[in-house]
C-alpha positions in Angstrom: 244.4 42.1 -34.7 245.4 41.8 -38.4 242.4 42.4 -40.8 241.5 39.1 -42.3 239.4 38.4 -45.4 237.4 35.8 -46.5 237.8 36.8 -50.0 241.8 36.4 -50.2 242.5 33.2 -52.3 244.5 31.5 -50.1 241.7 32.2 -47.7 239.0 30.4 -49.6 240.9 27.1 -50.1 242.1 26.5 -46.7 240.0 28.8 -43.9 241.1 27.4 -41.1 243.9 29.3 -39.6 241.4 32.6 -40.5 238.7 31.3 -38.6 240.8 30.5 -35.4 242.5 33.9 -35.9 239.1 36.1 -35.7 237.8 33.9 -33.0 240.5 35.1 -30.9 237.9 38.1 -30.8 234.7 36.8 -30.2 231.9 34.6 -32.2 231.5 37.4 -34.9 234.1 39.0 -37.3 232.9 41.8 -39.7 234.9 41.4 -42.7 235.5 44.9 -44.0 236.3 43.1 -47.8 233.1 41.9 -48.0 231.0 43.5 -45.8 229.6 40.0 -44.2 229.5 39.5 -40.5 231.3 35.8 -40.3 229.8 34.3 -37.9 232.5 31.2 -36.2 231.2 29.7 -32.5 229.5 27.1 -32.4 227.0 27.4 -29.9 226.4 30.8 -32.0 225.9 28.9 -35.1 223.6 26.8 -33.7 221.7 29.0 -32.1 221.0 31.5 -34.8 220.9 28.5 -37.7 217.6 27.9 -36.0 216.6 31.3 -35.8 213.9 32.1 -39.0 212.0 35.1 -37.1 215.1 37.5 -37.2 217.7 35.7 -40.0 215.9 35.0 -43.8 217.3 32.3 -46.1 216.2 35.0 -49.0 219.6 36.9 -49.5 219.6 37.2 -52.9 223.1 36.0 -53.2 222.8 32.5 -53.6 221.1 30.5 -56.7 218.3 33.7 -56.6 220.0 36.6 -57.4 218.8 40.1 -56.7 222.4 42.8 -55.9 224.7 42.0 -58.9 225.2 45.2 -61.6 224.6 42.8 -64.3 221.5 41.2 -62.9 219.1 42.1 -65.8 221.2 40.6 -68.3 220.9 37.3 -66.5 217.3 37.2 -65.4 216.6 37.8 -69.6 218.8 34.6 -69.9 217.1 32.8 -67.5 214.0 33.5 -69.1 214.3 33.1 -72.9 216.4 30.2 -72.4 215.3 28.4 -69.1 213.6 29.3 -66.0 214.3 32.0 -63.6 215.1 31.1 -60.3 213.0 31.4 -57.5 213.8 30.8 -53.5 213.1 27.3 -52.5 214.1 25.3 -49.3 218.0 26.5 -48.5 217.0 29.9 -49.9 213.4 30.4 -48.6 211.9 30.9 -45.9 208.9 29.4 -43.3 205.9 29.1 -44.4 207.2 29.0 -48.4 210.0 26.3 -46.9 207.8 24.3 -45.3 205.6 23.3 -48.2 208.6 22.5 -50.1 210.2 20.5 -47.4 207.2 18.4 -46.6 207.5 16.8 -50.2 211.4 16.7 -50.7 210.6 14.5 -47.3 208.2 12.7 -48.8 210.2 12.3 -51.5 213.1 11.3 -49.4 211.2 8.4 -47.8 213.3 5.8 -45.5 212.3 3.4 -48.7 214.2 5.3 -51.4 217.0 6.4 -49.7 217.8 2.4 -48.7 217.4 1.7 -52.6 219.7 4.6 -53.6 221.9 2.8 -50.9 221.8 -0.5 -52.7 221.9 0.5 -55.9 225.5 2.7 -54.6 227.7 -0.8 -53.7 227.4 -1.2 -57.9 228.5 2.1 -58.8 231.3 2.2 -56.2 232.7 -0.9 -57.5 232.2 -0.1 -61.2 234.3 2.8 -60.5 236.9 0.8 -59.0 237.1 -1.0 -61.7 238.1 1.5 -63.8 241.2 2.1 -62.5 242.1 -0.5 -59.7 244.7 -2.6 -62.1 246.9 0.8 -63.1 247.8 1.3 -59.1 247.2 4.8 -59.3 244.0 7.6 -60.1 243.1 11.2 -59.4 240.9 10.2 -56.5 238.4 13.0 -57.5 238.3 12.9 -61.0 238.4 9.1 -61.7 236.6 8.0 -58.4 234.5 10.7 -55.8 233.1 13.2 -58.5 231.7 10.3 -60.3 230.1 7.8 -57.8 227.3 10.3 -56.1 226.9 11.9 -59.9 225.8 8.0 -60.9 223.5 7.9 -57.9 222.1 11.5 -58.4 221.7 11.0 -62.3 219.6 7.6 -61.7 217.4 9.3 -59.8 216.5 12.2 -61.7 216.9 10.2 -65.5 220.3 11.2 -66.7 221.3 8.8 -69.2 224.9 7.3 -68.8 226.1 8.7 -71.8 224.9 12.6 -70.9 227.0 11.9 -67.5 229.9 14.6 -68.8 227.6 17.2 -69.3 224.7 16.7 -66.3 228.7 17.2 -64.3 229.3 20.7 -66.2 226.0 22.0 -65.3 226.2 20.7 -61.6 229.5 22.5 -61.6 228.0 25.9 -63.4 225.4 25.8 -60.3 228.1 26.0 -57.7 230.3 28.2 -59.5 227.4 30.3 -60.1 227.4 31.9 -56.2 230.9 32.7 -55.8 231.1 36.1 -55.2 234.5 36.9 -57.4 232.9 36.4 -60.8 232.7 38.7 -63.8 230.0 39.6 -65.6 230.9 37.2 -68.6 232.1 34.6 -66.7 228.7 34.2 -65.1 226.8 35.0 -68.0 228.2 31.5 -69.4 227.4 30.1 -66.1 223.6 31.0 -66.6 223.7 29.8 -69.8 224.8 26.1 -68.6 222.5 26.1 -65.9 219.7 27.2 -68.3 220.5 24.0 -70.1 220.2 21.7 -67.2 216.8 23.6 -66.7 215.1 22.5 -69.6 216.3 19.0 -69.4 214.9 18.8 -65.9 211.8 20.1 -67.4 211.3 17.9 -69.7 212.1 15.1 -67.2 209.2 16.6 -64.7 207.1 16.4 -67.8 207.9 13.1 -68.5 207.2 11.6 -64.9 203.9 13.8 -64.4 202.9 11.6 -67.5 204.3 8.4 -66.9 205.8 8.0 -63.0 208.9 6.1 -62.8 210.7 4.2 -60.3 213.3 7.5 -58.9 213.1 10.5 -56.9 212.5 12.8 -59.5 209.3 11.1 -60.2 208.9 11.2 -56.4 209.1 14.4 -55.7 206.7 15.2 -59.2 204.1 13.1 -58.2 203.8 14.2 -54.3 201.6 16.7 -53.0 200.7 18.4 -49.7 197.0 18.4 -49.1 196.6 18.3 -52.8 198.9 21.1 -53.5 201.9 20.4 -56.0 205.0 22.2 -57.0 204.8 24.6 -60.1 207.6 24.0 -62.8 209.6 27.0 -61.4 209.5 25.1 -58.2 210.3 22.2 -59.2 213.2 23.2 -61.4 214.5 25.6 -58.6 214.4 22.4 -56.1 216.4 19.9 -58.3 219.1 21.9 -58.6 219.7 22.9 -54.9 219.3 19.2 -54.6 222.0 18.4 -57.5 224.5 20.5 -55.8 223.3 19.1 -52.0 223.6 15.7 -53.3 226.8 15.5 -56.0 229.5 18.3 -55.4 229.6 18.7 -51.5 229.6 14.8 -51.3 232.5 14.4 -53.8 234.4 17.3 -51.8 233.8 15.4 -48.8 234.7 12.2 -50.2 238.0 13.4 -51.7 238.6 15.2 -47.8 238.1 12.2 -46.5 240.7 10.2 -48.9 243.1 13.1 -48.5 243.0 11.8 -44.3 243.5 8.7 -45.0 246.7 9.3 -47.0 248.2 11.6 -44.5 247.1 10.0 -40.9 249.3 7.9 -39.7 248.5 4.5 -39.1 244.7 5.4 -39.9 244.7 3.0 -43.1 245.4 -0.1 -41.1 243.6 0.8 -38.4 240.0 1.1 -40.4 241.2 -2.3 -42.0 241.2 -3.5 -38.8 238.3 -2.4 -37.5 236.1 -1.1 -40.3 233.3 -0.9 -37.7 234.8 2.2 -36.9 235.0 3.4 -40.6 231.3 5.7 -39.5 232.8 8.0 -36.7 235.8 8.0 -39.4 233.3 9.8 -41.8 231.9 11.9 -39.1 235.3 13.2 -38.2 235.9 14.1 -41.8 232.2 15.6 -42.0 233.7 17.9 -38.9 237.1 19.3 -40.2 236.6 19.4 -43.6 233.1 20.6 -44.1 232.2 20.4 -48.0 229.6 23.5 -47.6 231.5 25.7 -45.2 228.9 28.5 -44.5 225.2 29.8 -45.7 224.1 33.6 -45.8 221.4 35.1 -43.6 219.8 38.1 -44.0 218.8 40.0 -40.9 215.5 41.0 -40.3 215.4 42.7 -37.2 218.0 43.8 -35.3 220.1 41.3 -33.4 223.1 40.6 -31.4 225.3 37.7 -31.6 228.2 37.6 -28.6 229.4 41.3 -28.4 228.4 42.2 -31.8 225.2 44.2 -33.0 224.3 43.4 -35.9 221.8 45.4 -38.2 218.9 45.2 -39.9 219.5 44.4 -43.3 223.2 43.2 -42.6 224.4 39.9 -44.1 225.5 37.5 -41.9 227.5 34.1 -43.1 227.1 31.2 -40.4 230.6 29.3 -40.6 229.6 25.9 -40.2 233.4 24.8 -40.9 234.2 27.0 -38.0 231.8 26.0 -35.8 233.0 22.6 -36.4 236.8 23.3 -34.9 235.3 25.6 -32.1 237.5 24.3 -29.2 234.5 25.0 -26.3 232.6 22.3 -28.4 235.5 19.7 -29.7 238.7 19.3 -27.8 241.7 19.6 -29.9 239.4 20.6 -33.0 242.0 20.4 -35.4 242.6 16.2 -34.6 241.0 13.9 -36.5 239.8 11.2 -33.3 237.7 8.4 -34.5 237.2 7.7 -31.1 235.8 11.6 -30.3 232.6 10.8 -28.1 230.9 13.9 -29.7 231.9 14.2 -33.2 228.1 13.6 -34.5 227.4 16.6 -32.7 229.4 18.4 -35.9 226.7 21.5 -38.0 228.1 20.0 -41.4 224.5 19.1 -42.1 223.0 22.5 -40.7 220.9 22.7 -37.9 217.3 23.9 -37.5 214.2 23.6 -40.3 217.1 23.9 -42.8 219.2 20.6 -41.8 220.0 19.1 -45.3 217.6 16.3 -45.9 220.2 14.2 -47.9 222.6 13.6 -44.7 221.4 10.2 -44.7 222.4 9.6 -47.9 225.7 11.7 -48.3 227.2 9.3 -45.0 226.1 6.5 -46.4 227.7 7.0 -50.1 230.8 7.8 -47.6 230.3 5.0 -45.9 229.9 2.4 -48.4 232.5 3.8 -50.7 235.5 3.6 -48.0 234.3 0.5 -47.0 234.6 -0.9 -50.6 238.1 1.0 -50.9 239.7 -0.4 -47.9 238.3 -3.9 -48.8 239.6 -4.2 -52.3 243.0 -2.0 -52.0 245.3 -1.3 -49.6 248.9 1.2 -48.9 247.0 4.5 -50.1 249.3 7.3 -50.6 250.2 10.4 -52.3 250.8 9.5 -56.2 254.0 11.6 -55.8 255.9 13.7 -53.4 255.4 16.9 -53.0 251.9 17.4 -54.8 248.7 16.8 -52.3 246.8 17.9 -54.6 244.3 20.9 -55.4 241.4 22.8 -53.5 238.8 24.6 -54.8 239.1 28.9 -54.5 235.2 29.5 -53.1 233.9 31.5 -50.5 231.0 28.9 -49.0 232.0 25.2 -50.6 235.3 23.6 -49.6 237.6 20.4 -50.5 239.6 19.1 -53.0 239.2 19.2 -56.8 242.4 17.2 -57.7 243.6 14.8 -55.6 246.6 11.9 -57.4 246.9 9.0 -55.1 248.9 5.2 -55.6 247.8 1.9 -53.8 248.0 -1.4 -54.2 245.5 -4.5 -54.5 244.6 -6.1 -51.1 
């Protein structure tokens, strides 16, 4: 088999052909270009995502770094301008993960998620009002990137006038984990993240003094048997929730629109039978996982498939590959809203690190497309030969530009 690099820019933008190619040799592929073991099989990804005995989420490669040659410079910026990131949620293991997750679960109560969904409808309509008369828009910039950031901004106390700054900070958090960054790029990213950390710290102090009706206030004032989180823990957790609740939803939303304008007959089908919109959303989540994978560090020598993996190695659990495993999903590359098992996808992970915001993300996508299909019709590419542009990232996938045209319904 020809060697494939998951650092190749074309593979970063669209990894699915690479998944299919390496899967022919088994569920694990050792990528010599990065030195990581890429796990692509559905059963294997699901099993090992739940294993916290042999695999650790503390890798030093995501959110809290320890292996870059310029790490001392990065740490100094965090310590002087913000807060040194610490391992929480996505990048932590039990028992610390269990403690953090218990508090986040309390903040993401069913009533809080319902309140956020109720507010979401007004946000969706407001965003559509801004471009509906133009007959076209960049779906990512004008809609998908704005809806979730409005939702999360309200929940952590960001003023509407600061949304552009907030989006730039959110983009920096995503960009930080790209292994192709050079030193100066990483320094600029770090300074932007430190700005956001200081903002979060100010809001934490504000809500400690005067609780408010929002997610961050719930989180600040939650406790587990009397134990609350430190400021460093709070800042680190909010950054993770920001990425999970903002950029990933925006990419999934844009991918859904791309599927809508490129899948013959799907728009008419969903408009005629809006009850099928949730199934359409699940298929998009399966096919176009905005987080294609996450790192794990091997704690003990293990064997996945026919591959022996040594202690200390980095395994990348590729949710996006597992979602297209033909052993689990028939005709895996096809969009099929009638697929009986589409909700078995691993886009939100599996095991103790299963995404806490999955219901909110599903609600945002469902409400957005129900409203779009009610208010507009005949969605199409704004011009021939311009399908949009996809981010080139090792872990994150999705279109960051998608020009579309439409008519009023």
